[in-house]
Structures are given as structure tokens and as C-alpha cells.
MIDORO-94852 format. One line per 4 residues: number of its first residue (from 1); their letters; for each residue x negated, z, y of C-alpha. Coordinates in nm, 4 decimals. Layout:
<nodes>
NUM> a> X Z Y | ...
</nodes>
This chain:
<nodes>
1> mvgp> 3.8182 0.3868 -0.4214 | 3.5494 0.1153 -0.4411 | 3.6093 -0.1467 -0.6708 | 3.3897 -0.3304 -0.9205
5> rrhi> 3.0611 -0.5083 -0.7659 | 2.7946 -0.5894 -0.9843 | 2.7611 -0.7749 -1.3475 | 2.5955 -0.5761 -1.6605
9> lpll> 2.5305 -0.7561 -1.9724 | 2.7095 -0.5638 -2.2415 | 2.4199 -0.6005 -2.5128 | 2.2464 -0.3389 -2.2893
13> lfsv> 2.4853 -0.0818 -2.3168 | 2.3500 0.0934 -2.6326 | 2.0301 0.1198 -2.5009 | 2.0770 0.2340 -2.1779
17> svlf> 2.3002 0.4970 -2.2784 | 2.0117 0.6470 -2.4840 | 1.7891 0.6175 -2.1747 | 2.0584 0.8032 -1.9578
21> ffsy> 2.1051 1.0917 -2.1991 | 1.7283 1.1949 -2.1718 | 1.6738 1.0780 -1.7913 | 1.7034 1.4245 -1.6484
25> yhss> 1.3892 1.5325 -1.8291 | 1.0591 1.5316 -1.6566 | 0.8111 1.2640 -1.7771 | 0.4579 1.3451 -1.8778
29> lpfs> 0.3174 1.0329 -1.7595 | 0.1268 1.0673 -1.4450 | 0.2683 0.9287 -1.0979 | 0.1338 0.6024 -0.9830
33> spdp> 0.0859 0.6041 -0.5930 | 0.1868 0.2784 -0.4038 | -0.0660 0.0501 -0.2810 | -0.1342 0.1629 0.0534
37> npnp> -0.2310 -0.1779 0.1620 | 0.0282 -0.3904 0.0493 | -0.0690 -0.6773 0.2871 | -0.2867 -0.8980 0.0646
41> tftl> -0.4857 -1.0345 0.3579 | -0.6730 -0.7162 0.3771 | -0.9121 -0.5144 0.1345 | -1.0042 -0.1674 0.1109
45> raqd> -1.3605 -0.0823 0.1294 | -1.5259 0.1348 -0.0819 | -1.7861 0.2552 0.1412 | -1.9639 0.5735 0.1198
49> pnsn> -1.9135 0.7451 0.4509 | -2.2644 0.8906 0.4570 | -2.3975 0.5487 0.4098 | -2.5332 0.3308 0.7144
53> pnft> -2.3076 0.0036 0.7038 | -2.4550 -0.3019 0.8204 | -2.2281 -0.3922 1.1046 | -2.2796 -0.5638 1.4613
57> fivk> -2.1740 -0.3901 1.7500 | -2.1154 -0.5898 2.0924 | -2.0421 -0.4291 2.4251 | -1.8278 -0.6658 2.6059
61> vltf> -1.8166 -0.6144 3.0121 | -1.5612 -0.7675 3.2175 | -1.6356 -0.8004 3.5823 | -1.5374 -1.0107 3.8938
65> nrle> -1.6269 -0.8983 4.2435 | -1.7229 -0.5363 4.2325 | -2.0941 -0.5127 4.2471 | -2.1107 -0.1373 4.2705
69> svar> -1.8521 -0.1034 4.0155 | -2.0420 -0.2970 3.7456 | -2.3629 -0.1599 3.8558 | -2.2290 0.1925 3.7839
73> clrs> -2.0850 0.0788 3.4611 | -2.4014 -0.0793 3.3370 | -2.6265 0.2036 3.4228 | -2.3844 0.4300 3.1950
77> laaa> -2.4267 0.2056 2.9208 | -2.7815 0.2037 2.9352 | -2.8015 0.5761 2.9575 | -2.6039 0.6069 2.6153
81> dylt> -2.7746 0.7067 2.2829 | -2.7888 0.4060 2.0530 | -2.9887 0.6022 1.7804 | -3.2139 0.2937 1.6441
85> dkvq> -2.9318 0.0575 1.5967 | -2.9378 -0.2795 1.7653 | -2.6520 -0.3251 2.0034 | -2.5529 -0.6332 2.2106
89> lhiy> -2.4453 -0.6601 2.5694 | -2.2172 -0.9569 2.6796 | -2.1190 -0.9656 3.0580 | -1.8380 -1.1982 3.1609
93> idhf> -1.8315 -1.2653 3.5227 | -1.5174 -1.4315 3.6468 | -1.5202 -1.6994 3.9311 | -1.3087 -1.6525 4.2687
97> algd> -1.0367 -1.8703 4.2692 | -1.1125 -2.2337 4.4492 | -0.9111 -2.4413 4.6790 | -0.7808 -2.1547 4.8965
101> assn> -0.8842 -2.3069 5.2538 | -0.8010 -1.9559 5.4302 | -1.0544 -1.7554 5.2162 | -1.4037 -1.6757 5.3051
105> vgqk> -1.5708 -1.8797 5.0594 | -1.9314 -1.8212 5.1678 | -1.8703 -1.4360 5.1605 | -1.7477 -1.4738 4.8150
109> lqes> -2.0063 -1.6946 4.7132 | -2.2636 -1.4158 4.8229 | -2.0629 -1.1563 4.6502 | -2.0711 -1.3704 4.3212
113> hril> -2.4461 -1.4433 4.3594 | -2.5316 -1.0832 4.4321 | -2.3686 -0.9802 4.1084 | -2.5745 -1.2511 3.9094
117> efvd> -2.9028 -1.1171 4.0360 | -2.8175 -0.7805 3.9442 | -2.7139 -0.8540 3.5778 | -2.9771 -1.0982 3.5644
121> gfew> -3.2345 -0.8405 3.6428 | -3.0581 -0.5666 3.4499 | -3.2586 -0.4550 3.1682 | -3.0942 -0.3919 2.8197
125> kygd> -3.3534 -0.2715 2.5476 | -3.1134 -0.2306 2.2724 | -3.0598 -0.5720 2.1548 | -2.9474 -0.9436 2.3215
129> klih> -2.7938 -0.9559 2.6255 | -2.5641 -1.2658 2.7424 | -2.4376 -1.3377 3.0534 | -2.1238 -1.5752 3.0795
133> yrta> -2.0543 -1.6877 3.4597 | -1.7291 -1.8871 3.4771 | -1.6956 -2.1710 3.6729 | -1.3369 -2.1180 3.8076
137> nagl> -1.1042 -1.8036 3.7970 | -0.9703 -1.7360 3.4760 | -0.8225 -1.3922 3.5518 | -0.8041 -1.0663 3.3679
141> qaqw> -0.5927 -1.1884 3.0839 | -0.8204 -1.4609 3.0053 | -1.1241 -1.2378 3.0418 | -0.9882 -1.0223 2.7772
145> leaw> -0.8549 -1.2754 2.5328 | -1.1530 -1.5122 2.5485 | -1.4127 -1.2553 2.5401 | -1.4374 -1.2196 2.1458
149> wpss> -1.3771 -1.4193 1.8489 | -1.5167 -1.2107 1.5632 | -1.7748 -1.3874 1.3513 | -1.7343 -1.1600 1.0547
153> dnef> -1.5157 -0.8610 0.9313 | -1.8418 -0.6437 1.0105 | -1.8498 -0.7253 1.3847 | -1.6818 -0.4851 1.6572
157> afvv> -1.6299 -0.5259 2.0234 | -1.6300 -0.2605 2.2710 | -1.4536 -0.3975 2.5742 | -1.5001 -0.2268 2.9268
161> eddl> -1.3824 -0.3455 3.2326 | -1.6460 -0.2874 3.5264 | -1.5000 0.0335 3.7118 | -1.5648 0.2036 3.3702
165> evsp> -1.8188 0.4808 3.3079 | -1.8992 0.6001 2.9850 | -2.0476 0.9051 2.8281 | -2.3844 0.9136 2.6926
169> lyyk> -2.2208 1.0151 2.3568 | -1.9776 0.7469 2.3473 | -2.1678 0.5189 2.0939 | -2.2571 0.7932 1.8549
173> flrs> -1.9297 0.8813 1.8431 | -1.7872 0.5420 1.7887 | -2.0474 0.4542 1.5071 | -1.9164 0.7643 1.3360
177> livn> -1.5787 0.6601 1.3770 | -1.6297 0.3394 1.2320 | -1.8019 0.4745 0.9411 | -1.5540 0.6966 0.8896
181> yyyn> -1.2187 0.5057 0.9390 | -1.3279 0.1423 0.8649 | -1.5797 0.1752 0.5999 | -1.4511 0.4732 0.4183
185> asny> -1.1893 0.3517 0.1645 | -0.9848 0.6850 0.1776 | -0.9389 0.6525 0.5331 | -0.9431 0.2898 0.6190
189> rpyi> -0.5801 0.1460 0.6786 | -0.5605 -0.2262 0.7826 | -0.3018 -0.1380 1.0640 | -0.5341 0.0402 1.2543
193> ygas> -0.6522 -0.2087 1.5147 | -0.9325 0.0006 1.7030 | -1.0018 0.3290 1.8961 | -0.9559 0.3993 2.2880
197> lqrp> -1.2027 0.6276 2.4290 | -0.9838 0.6678 2.7427 | -0.8033 1.0049 2.7976 | -0.4302 0.9688 2.6872
201> rfvp> -0.1956 1.0288 2.9929 | 0.0656 0.7228 2.9699 | 0.3741 0.6603 2.7769 | 0.5061 0.3316 2.8083
205> gkhg> 0.8700 0.3653 2.6515 | 1.1095 0.4579 2.9128 | 1.2560 0.8377 2.8994 | 0.9671 0.8956 2.6270
209> nkiq> 0.8234 1.2259 2.5867 | 0.5507 1.3654 2.7502 | 0.2158 1.3771 2.5799 | 0.1676 1.7214 2.4641
213> lddr> -0.0830 1.7853 2.2068 | -0.2258 2.1241 2.0766 | -0.5780 2.2544 2.1554 | -0.6965 2.1730 1.7907
217> trlf> -0.6049 1.8079 1.7879 | -0.9077 1.5745 1.8379 | -0.7853 1.2795 1.6810 | -0.4803 1.1242 1.6774
221> lyql> -0.3340 0.7831 1.6372 | -0.0935 0.6282 1.8927 | 0.0358 0.2614 1.9218 | -0.0659 0.1926 2.2668
225> vgtw> -0.4024 0.0195 2.3236 | -0.6314 0.1774 2.5847 | -0.7801 -0.0691 2.8596 | -1.0347 0.1830 2.9731
229> gqll> -1.2974 0.1584 2.6834 | -1.1201 -0.0113 2.3943 | -1.3102 -0.0618 2.0602 | -1.1448 -0.3520 1.8569
233> fpkp> -1.1555 -0.4069 1.5072 | -1.2268 -0.7645 1.3826 | -0.9159 -0.8711 1.1789 | -0.6109 -0.7253 1.3751
237> wkef> -0.8041 -0.8861 1.6782 | -0.8011 -1.2296 1.5143 | -0.4181 -1.1847 1.4166 | -0.3233 -1.0986 1.7547
241> rlwy> -0.5102 -1.4221 1.8984 | -0.3346 -1.6414 1.6544 | 0.0013 -1.4715 1.7433 | -0.0473 -1.5017 2.0997
245> dnhk> -0.1346 -1.8913 2.0799 | 0.1625 -1.9216 1.8560 | 0.4024 -1.7479 2.1036 | 0.2274 -1.8868 2.4376
249> akgi> 0.2468 -2.2431 2.2688 | 0.6398 -2.2065 2.2010 | 0.7009 -2.0492 2.5570 | 0.8223 -1.6991 2.4153
253> kpfl> 0.7557 -1.4507 2.6559 | 0.6310 -1.1051 2.5695 | 0.9585 -0.9150 2.6692 | 1.0429 -0.5851 2.5149
257> dgmv> 1.3185 -0.4151 2.6552 | 1.2817 -0.0598 2.7281 | 0.8889 -0.0588 2.8059 | 0.7554 -0.0352 3.1567
261> ttgw> 0.5133 -0.2755 3.0685 | 0.7738 -0.5614 3.0379 | 0.8610 -0.4646 3.4072 | 0.5131 -0.5006 3.5147
265> ykki> 0.4814 -0.8475 3.3346 | 0.8110 -0.9708 3.5050 | 0.6534 -0.8788 3.8264 | 0.3060 -1.0061 3.7964
269> geki> 0.3019 -1.2360 3.4769 | -0.0027 -1.3899 3.3619 | -0.2440 -1.1608 3.5621 | -0.2277 -0.9153 3.2603
273> wtpw> -0.2803 -0.9264 2.8952 | -0.1496 -0.5717 2.8054 | 0.2326 -0.6721 2.7422 | 0.1278 -0.9598 2.5115
277> fikf> -0.0714 -0.7074 2.2960 | 0.2018 -0.4497 2.3156 | 0.4412 -0.6949 2.1749 | 0.2143 -0.7759 1.8862
281> ihtr> 0.1594 -0.4140 1.7889 | 0.5373 -0.3391 1.8189 | 0.6066 -0.6336 1.5818 | 0.3359 -0.5399 1.3658
285> gyfn> 0.3707 -0.1786 1.3556 | 0.0172 -0.1041 1.4332 | -0.2138 0.1840 1.5633 | -0.4943 0.3154 1.7654
289> iytn> -0.7153 0.5830 1.7232 | -0.6976 0.8297 2.0371 | -0.9269 1.1388 2.1367 | -0.8046 1.4701 2.2753
293> flhe> -1.0863 1.6523 2.4265 | -0.8992 1.8918 2.6529 | -0.9469 1.9855 2.9955 | -0.9198 1.6042 3.1442
297> rals> -1.2332 1.5314 2.9528 | -1.3047 1.1914 2.8024 | -1.5649 0.9508 2.6793 | -1.4691 0.6796 2.9101
301> vshr> -1.3597 0.7212 3.2554 | -1.1968 0.4771 3.4820 | -1.2943 0.5205 3.8617 | -0.9551 0.3010 3.9384
305> dagv> -1.1354 0.0854 4.1808 | -0.9321 -0.1435 4.3944 | -0.8674 -0.4609 4.2161 | -0.5966 -0.6391 4.0159
309> nygk> -0.4608 -0.2999 3.8715 | -0.4704 -0.0869 4.1807 | -0.4300 -0.2026 4.5598 | -0.6917 0.0641 4.6479
313> tagp> -0.9370 0.2659 4.5044 | -0.7722 0.5983 4.3317 | -1.0882 0.7665 4.2033 | -1.1979 0.8598 3.8554
317> dshi> -0.8997 0.9645 3.6071 | -1.0824 1.2118 3.4105 | -1.4422 1.4068 3.3610 | -1.7103 1.2514 3.1431
321> ldes> -1.7588 1.4462 2.8518 | -2.1432 1.5078 2.7949 | -2.3725 1.7230 2.5626 | -2.3576 2.0102 2.8192
325> sldf> -1.9841 2.0205 2.7823 | -1.9435 2.0293 2.4029 | -1.7657 2.3400 2.3256 | -1.5961 2.2354 1.9745
329> gfwd> -1.6592 2.0437 1.6621 | -1.7180 1.7085 1.8465 | -1.8700 1.5346 1.5455 | -1.5710 1.6360 1.2909
333> mqpl> -1.3984 1.3331 1.1542 | -1.0620 1.4555 0.9836 | -0.9115 1.2646 0.7075 | -0.6820 1.0126 0.7885
337> sdlr> -0.4183 1.2037 0.6068 | -0.4662 1.5194 0.8334 | -0.4232 1.3142 1.1639 | -0.0790 1.2710 1.3327
341> wydf> 0.0738 0.9392 1.4488 | 0.2826 0.8680 1.7444 | 0.4902 0.5696 1.8555 | 0.5601 0.3945 2.2087
345> cfre> 0.7928 0.6723 2.2803 | 0.5062 0.9368 2.1834 | 0.7719 1.0480 1.9132 | 0.5719 1.1462 1.6059
349> ifpe> 0.6128 0.9539 1.2874 | 0.4962 1.0183 0.9225 | 0.3639 0.6991 0.7722 | 0.3498 0.6263 0.4167
353> rvvg> 0.6113 0.8656 0.2861 | 0.6977 0.7356 -0.0847 | 0.8739 0.9628 -0.2796 | 0.7549 0.9526 -0.6370
357> slde> 0.8979 1.2736 -0.7966 | 1.1567 1.5408 -0.7572 | 0.9004 1.7686 -0.5901 | 0.8169 1.5232 -0.3078
361> lgsv> 1.1959 1.4217 -0.2839 | 1.2770 1.7983 -0.2033 | 0.9723 1.7958 0.0536 | 1.0917 1.4795 0.2301
365> lnsv> 1.4841 1.5488 0.2424 | 1.3819 1.8851 0.4324 | 1.1924 1.6984 0.6729 | 1.4296 1.4313 0.7463
369> qkqd> 1.7662 1.6436 0.7340 | 1.9579 1.6769 1.0463 | 2.2160 1.9511 1.0863 | 2.1835 1.9893 0.6968
373> tvii> 2.2754 1.6042 0.6596 | 2.0798 1.3274 0.5107 | 2.2065 0.9677 0.4887 | 2.0684 0.7506 0.1815
377> vslf> 2.0599 0.3783 0.2400 | 2.0458 0.1449 -0.0504 | 1.8438 -0.1866 0.0273 | 1.9247 -0.3734 -0.3293
381> gvpe> 2.0471 -0.7132 -0.2422 | 1.9991 -0.6818 0.1427 | 1.8089 -0.9526 0.3180 | 1.5100 -0.8259 0.4968
385> mvir> 1.6267 -0.9245 0.8605 | 1.9586 -0.7367 0.7957 | 1.7590 -0.4243 0.6907 | 1.5358 -0.4939 1.0100
389> nllc> 1.8571 -0.4948 1.2217 | 1.9995 -0.2076 1.0627 | 1.6643 0.0100 1.1014 | 1.6683 -0.0929 1.4980
393> hfes> 2.0077 0.0364 1.5187 | 1.9258 0.3421 1.3620 | 1.6636 0.3689 1.6589 | 1.9120 0.3135 1.9016
397> lnlw> 2.1276 0.5596 1.7990 | 1.8709 0.8325 1.7461 | 1.9466 0.8501 1.3837 | 1.6295 0.9555 1.1796
401> hyvl> 1.7733 1.1523 0.9090 | 1.7735 0.9107 0.6211 | 1.5796 0.7911 0.3271 | 1.5818 0.4410 0.2168
405> igse> 1.6101 0.3158 -0.1588 | 1.5193 0.0146 -0.3170 | 1.2853 -0.1890 -0.5672 | 0.8761 -0.1680 -0.5379
409> sdfl> 0.7903 -0.4538 -0.3180 | 0.5406 -0.5392 -0.0150 | 0.8598 -0.5189 0.2183 | 0.9528 -0.1393 0.0831
413> fdla> 0.5947 -0.0283 0.1412 | 0.5556 -0.1950 0.4808 | 0.8890 -0.0020 0.5888 | 0.6962 0.3287 0.4440
417> rrgh> 0.3753 0.2783 0.6569 | 0.5889 0.2227 0.9775 | 0.7152 0.5736 0.9192 | 1.0621 0.5378 0.7305
421> pvig> 1.0887 0.7510 0.4403 | 1.1382 0.5541 0.1044 | 1.2164 0.5740 -0.2568 | 1.1112 0.2885 -0.5041
425> tdqf> 1.3322 0.2936 -0.7877 | 1.0754 0.2353 -1.0872 | 0.8399 0.5026 -0.9769 | 1.0820 0.7676 -0.9166
429> lrsv> 1.2678 0.7323 -1.2229 | 0.9331 0.7131 -1.4132 | 0.8412 1.0474 -1.2825 | 1.1855 1.2144 -1.4055
433> gahk> 1.1626 1.0622 -1.7408 | 1.3569 0.7029 -1.7169 | 1.0487 0.5185 -1.7386 | 1.1589 0.3246 -2.0308
437> ltsf> 1.4273 0.1719 -1.8317 | 1.1381 -0.0841 -1.6809 | 1.1102 -0.2298 -2.0302 | 1.4251 -0.4258 -1.9616
441> qdsn> 1.3619 -0.7669 -1.7847 | 1.7222 -0.8669 -1.6941 | 1.7901 -0.8498 -1.3157 | 2.1138 -0.6621 -1.3886
445> vemi> 1.9593 -0.3506 -1.4982 | 1.8648 -0.3132 -1.1056 | 2.2097 -0.1969 -1.0818 | 2.1497 0.0843 -1.3189
449> kevl> 1.8528 0.1896 -1.1515 | 2.0233 0.2002 -0.8307 | 2.3346 0.4322 -0.9218 | 2.0902 0.6615 -1.1399
453> vkay> 1.8582 0.7071 -0.8193 | 2.1795 0.7639 -0.6032 | 2.2802 1.0369 -0.8657 | 1.9538 1.2170 -0.8651
457> llkk> 1.9812 1.2249 -0.4771 | 2.3123 1.3521 -0.4825 | 2.2020 1.6438 -0.6948 | 1.8956 1.6951 -0.5153
461> cles> 2.0800 1.7347 -0.1917 | 2.3780 1.9551 -0.3149 | 2.0892 2.1783 -0.4777 | 1.9046 2.1861 -0.1203
465> ryni> 2.2381 2.2635 0.0568 | 2.2585 1.9517 0.2396 | 2.5692 1.7270 0.3314 | 2.4813 1.3765 0.1795
469> wvvd> 2.5982 1.0272 0.2911 | 2.5505 0.7159 0.0642 | 2.5739 0.3630 0.2281 | 2.4409 0.0408 0.1430
473> gnvl> 2.3042 -0.2138 0.3514 | 2.6224 -0.4004 0.4284 | 2.7320 -0.1081 0.6258 | 2.6293 -0.1285 1.0145
477> pvns> 2.6779 0.2035 1.2129 | 2.7357 0.1444 1.5761 | 2.8012 0.4846 1.6830 | 2.6178 0.7885 1.5295
481> dlfi> 2.9431 0.9756 1.5167 | 3.0116 0.7864 1.1749 | 2.7760 1.0654 1.0070 | 2.9218 1.3560 1.1533
485> eshp> 3.0643 1.5966 0.8947 | 3.4215 1.5232 0.7769 | 3.7276 1.7686 0.7686 | 3.6388 2.0514 0.5547
489> sydf> 3.9602 1.9884 0.3350 | 3.7919 1.7784 0.1095 | 3.4417 1.7933 -0.0512 | 3.4099 1.4292 -0.1330
493> yigk> 3.4934 1.0933 0.0453 | 3.4932 0.7483 -0.0914 | 3.5441 0.4295 0.0711 | 3.8007 0.1752 -0.0657
497> ssel> 3.6164 -0.1379 0.0127 | 3.2653 -0.0682 0.0896 | 2.9843 0.1610 -0.0866 | 3.0630 0.4505 0.1362
501> ffar> 3.0239 0.7890 -0.0102 | 3.0251 1.1454 0.1558 | 2.9644 1.4939 -0.0405 | 2.9727 1.8133 0.1534
505> rsss> 2.7262 2.0853 0.0969 | 2.9989 2.3358 -0.0149 | 2.9507 2.5617 -0.3051 | 3.2572 2.3960 -0.4793
509> arsi> 3.0710 2.0592 -0.4627 | 2.7716 2.2043 -0.5916 | 2.9253 2.3425 -0.8799 | 2.9374 1.9614 -1.0202
513> ggnd> 2.5822 1.9063 -1.0138 | 2.4556 2.1482 -1.2929 | 2.1729 2.0788 -1.5221 | 2.3663 1.8296 -1.7375
517> fisk> 2.5078 1.6367 -1.4182 | 2.2598 1.3662 -1.4911 | 2.3288 1.3291 -1.8630 | 2.7031 1.3462 -1.7953
521> famm> 2.6896 1.0847 -1.5384 | 2.4904 0.8545 -1.7657 | 2.7712 0.9089 -2.0260 | 3.0046 0.8277 -1.7669
525> vnsl> 2.8305 0.5002 -1.6857 | 2.7962 0.3898 -2.0670 | 3.1959 0.4538 -2.0902 | 3.2998 0.2533 -1.8008
529> lakr> 3.0538 -0.0212 -1.8968 | 3.2317 -0.0347 -2.2343 | 3.5399 -0.1582 -2.0516 | 3.4347 -0.3587 -1.7437
533> hsls> 3.1230 -0.5683 -1.6326 | 3.0866 -0.4515 -1.3345 | 3.0364 -0.1033 -1.1089 | 2.9260 0.0683 -0.8158
537> fgyi> 2.7996 0.4120 -0.7453 | 3.1157 0.5098 -0.5371 | 3.3496 0.3541 -0.8410 | 3.1628 0.5691 -1.0937
541> makf> 3.1812 0.8749 -0.8888 | 3.5482 0.8380 -0.8309 | 3.6051 0.8333 -1.2049 | 3.3828 1.1074 -1.2810
545> leqk> 3.5052 1.3550 -1.0129 | 3.8513 1.2446 -1.1352 | 3.7820 1.3643 -1.4713 | 3.6574 1.6847 -1.3736
549> gvrv> 3.9904 1.7163 -1.1605 | 3.8059 1.7372 -0.8469 | 4.0071 1.5999 -0.5374 | 3.8544 1.3214 -0.3415
553> knld> 3.9497 1.1780 -0.0121 | 3.9826 0.7655 0.0090 | 3.8189 0.6200 0.2971 | 3.9988 0.3516 0.4688
557> etsl> 3.6969 0.1832 0.6377 | 3.9242 -0.0492 0.8713 | 4.0221 0.2890 1.0238 | 3.6607 0.3570 1.1138
561> grri> 3.5178 0.0173 1.1631 | 3.5791 -0.3501 1.1437 | 3.5349 -0.5835 0.8418 | 3.3763 -0.9176 0.9209
565> gngn> 3.3930 -1.2396 0.7147 | 3.4042 -1.5810 0.7087 | 3.6195 -1.6409 1.0163 | 3.4706 -1.6612 1.3681
569> vnqs> 3.4603 -1.3289 1.5878 | 3.6401 -1.3732 1.9049 | 3.6785 -1.0406 2.0339 | 3.4727 -0.7078 2.0687
573> lgdg> 3.4590 -0.4193 1.8085 | 3.7158 -0.2346 1.9824 | 3.7368 0.1067 2.1280 | 3.6356 0.4001 1.8890
577> kqmv> 3.5050 0.1675 1.6247 | 3.2076 0.3435 1.4394 | 3.0781 0.0921 1.2155 | 3.1053 -0.2934 1.0830
581> fwss> 3.1041 -0.3842 0.7354 | 3.0859 -0.7070 0.5291 | 3.1029 -0.8293 0.1438 | 2.7733 -0.8322 -0.0086
585> dmas> 2.7756 -1.1551 -0.1095 | 2.8433 -1.2919 0.2405 | 2.5670 -1.5610 0.3179 | 2.3037 -1.4278 0.5543
589> dllq> 2.3103 -1.6867 0.8250 | 2.6700 -1.6659 0.8491 | 2.6225 -1.2939 0.8592 | 2.3856 -1.3312 1.1705
593> krlq> 2.6000 -1.5535 1.3626 | 2.8937 -1.3043 1.3170 | 2.7082 -1.0087 1.4454 | 2.5491 -1.2112 1.7158
597> elgi> 2.9125 -1.2746 1.8351 | 2.9657 -0.9423 1.8358 | 2.6402 -0.8610 2.0148 | 2.5114 -0.6447 1.7669
601> wivn> 2.2391 -0.8418 1.6314 | 1.9390 -0.6673 1.7943 | 1.6207 -0.8316 1.6213 | 1.4146 -1.1027 1.7427
605> ddfs> 1.3324 -1.4200 1.5112 | 1.0383 -1.2219 1.3505 | 1.2900 -0.9271 1.2725 | 1.1299 -0.6977 1.5223
609> ckav> 1.3646 -0.5000 1.7447 | 1.4339 -0.6549 2.0465 | 1.3924 -0.3015 2.2377 | 1.2177 0.0257 2.2232
613> vchk> 1.4533 0.3091 2.2662 | 1.3109 0.6237 2.3369 | 1.5019 0.9773 2.3007 | 1.3612 1.2992 2.4227
617> s> 1.2424 1.5164 2.1411
</nodes>
């Protein structure tokens, strides 16, 4: 069974026992939701969605040597309805490459001058028109990245390449979207970086799901950037530009294994910019708003003319949506909470699941369970980089039936907004009547909070007839078989040297979780604390079950996996090993080195996963 692990001050014993005795009653205090905007560099906006916020809208047109394309694009932009708003038009004309003796310089000069003549004479009556004619070839990547540096948090850029055609409705739609999802505080999230008007049709994650949306879905969120008519929000774009500068200056490539776009980058390199942005979005966990107008309709259409992206013209990818084809609630902007979210594999995720009550716990357990099994992962005392590495392994192993527990922090809420279900111990304990526990300031009280929340989770899982695994962050599964239901001759399994606990959803196991389970568990904690200064959940449960005469199977972790320590790792994990584990007080830099030696450190220096791993849903 699990031995002692943490230290508790004896002077807390009496107060803690009183709190534990009453902890299973519900509190009448209101639940305080976590701040949905934990990043202090962003602020929520208290704008009335029906008002007219004062913002700047700039259309950025990127062109090179396609006069017919840019003419079609500009005419469609000029035909749009801009209400009475001022809209700026900036046109960026790239130069042909100089110094190529074999090229037809005269013809290329003529093409450039014809484009200049056209855009000079093009009438734009909605605001300022700016033309930027480059002196040398910049390429598509620089055209995008150098087109915009926002002058304020109220400036937006709509970027279109010259082979695009937009709907007359595009601006009114984007304006409504900005008002509702940027200036409305209830819908604003700092991790939404903009909106794409192109028809969703591409999944960049290898072996990802097909894009399948029901007919009622008009708006949804998707991590992928859309280069065929992309609205950019100011702060995320600035953040990306600084991230790009940092990585480019250090020679760091935007490689992201498991993505089709990485193959593009390896083939054509710096001619394209999207692999850089995709890598940034993956690192930050940001999202883009997309539309779904059915029947292959969209507010922006790419004619896919011959150029950098296409060797020969492929023709329009969609049908333009206009007033005559409106047959649904086009202007309806649903609350953000009603929209669906998808990652690079087009796997649906559920952001901001922070459990704050027993009712919410039941709902989350039901949503994450797989084959009636739930994994509870404790993050207490585990370094952020180790947690990130663990979650990357969960993704690789297609393990999604877990809930994370830890102290309230920006990091915990960041995990929640990325789609990981979490329980903040203080909020949860307040909601169930143990809120007075937070009056203790000593850091050792964190252990008491942790074991109590685990006890509530055990009780709730058994009541809901779910198997439950409880593990700490110092256990790393390398095989999904670790969490397959064990032999039915035992209802409870407890690790000998790690915080590994399993309870089966049997009727006999459920019998220990009666109405008085929490109070009796608390009494057991109090009794054990009177005799020793360190405890763990597994140790407490072993004593609790022993007192009830329940048989417990002790798990020998070395039969399931490998323990790593201070010594060098000179061999592989070995066949059949399902996990590695280590002491909770092992230095994080040494741990990283050992996991690297075993080939199971799969995060980058910024703690993002090195790969996107898709699994068919």
C-alpha cells in the first residue's frame, strides 16, 4: 500500500476534524465562477451589443501579378454594403524577383504597371485608399506578415488575397460579428483570434475527422486559420508577430508533427506563412470563428487562380452567398456558450469546464466517461512542464476520459479553456460546505483539500456506477492498457509505492459510499493524523477499507511499469510496460532528462506538444 507522503502540522488536527465532519453538507454560499479571462494582458469589454462601438476596419488586399484577379476582387469589395461606416482600403503589390537573367523583365514590368494603373484609378468611396508598391519581391509570407501592425485594440484587418471574391453582405456580417464577439463582454474571449469567411473544407491534422456539421449550425469555432477572407483581431495578431520574431530570430522552425501543413513547409519553406501561424495557434490554444451556410455557399470565395498555392487555375471553391440566396436566420449571432469548438483534428472540445458543485461534477463525469470509467488526475505539486507532457501523452494515447484536480490558478483555468475538465479544490469544497477550510493559511492544508476532493470524486463515481482510477502527476502512462478494468475478483486496487488507486463500479464497492462516507473518511483522516505526520489518499483508503473488512489488492507498480530515479537510463522501457513513475520530490530538470532518455518527453521548450495526434471519432 502507499506509504506516508506529506507533512501536516499537529495543531491543525482539531479544527480540521470539525470541518471534515460537516463537509458532506451543501453550502448555502453562492458558487463563484472562475475568471474566464485568466490572462492578465487581456481585459473583457462591457460593451452593449446593440450599441455602435467606434472601431477602425481596414481591408488589406494582397496582390502580385494577376490583374484580372485583383480587378475582380476589388470590384466585389466595392459592391459590398458598408452602411454609413468608414472603411479603409490598403493594397499591397508585390514586385517580381529581380536579377533573373532568363526572365522576361519587360513583360513583367508591363504587368506590374498595368496593375498600378488599375488600382490608381480604382474608385473607393468608403474611406482612405492606400497603395504600397514594393521595390523587391517579398513573397506571400512577408505580404501577410508585414501588411498590418494594429495601431490600437479597436482596429481590425480583413485580409484578402487577390483571387478572392466577396459577398455584398460580407461587411455587414463581419461588423455584427465584431460587435457581438469582440465588444460584448459575455461573448468575448481573448483566445479567439478572428473569423474566416471561407467555406470550411480542410482538416490539417493527419487522419483527422471529416468536417460534418448539422444543418442548424451557422457559426462554430475551429483552430485553423482561413486564408480566403480572414478577419484578424488586433491583440492576438500582435502576439503572433512577436512570437514569430522570437522564433525566426532563433532559427526555430514551425514544425508540428502530424500536420499536413508541416509537409508543405518542408517542401516550399518560407514561401508560405500558414505553418508559422498554425504552430503559434497550437501553442497558445487559440480559435477562429467559422461560418456554415450549407450548399457550398460562403461570404468569400477563392477562384484558386494559378500562383504560389496552385500550379494552374482550379476555379471557385464555393458559391457566393447574397441576398437572393438567404433562406435562414443569417443575422442571428448565437451566444458564445451555444457554439461548438473544434481542434486541428476537427475533434469537438468543450472549453471552460470548471466543476464547481456536485451537480456540475455529475454532468462532467457523464460527459467524459468512456466504457463507464473515469480517470482522476491530481496536479498538486507537479511542475507545469510535467503536466503538459502528461496531457500530450493522453492525446497520443486517445485518452480523454479524465478530470484534473488542483488548486485554483491561471494555469488550471488555462487548461480548462483548452478543453481539459478541471476541478479547483477551493471552489468545489466551498460548494459542498467545506469552505471554512480556506481560512487556514498553512501550505500543508493543501493535502487535506486534495484527499477530501478525491473522496468526493470516489463517492460520486461509485454512485454514478463508474469505475474510477485516481493517479497523481508523477505517474505517466505510455500505454492505454493501464486504465483497462482489472480482474473482477477485487473491487479496490492500491499502489504500493505510487498514488495509484482503482475502485470498481460493483454493488459491493458502492456500499462503502453511503451518506456518511465523507464524515467517516474525515474521522479516519483525523485518527491517522494523530499518529503520523504524513498521509496520502491511497494510504487513507487502505486503512479505511481495512477497518470495514474489505479486501484490497496491492498493486506492484514495477510489474506494470518502470520507476525512474537519479541514475542514468541506459535502456528502453521494455516490452509490456504500461507506465513510468517517480518520486514526487524528484527535481524537475532531472526528471525531464530521464524522460528524454526514454524517448517519452514529447513537449517543446514552450511546453506545447511536439505533435498533433488525430484519432477517428
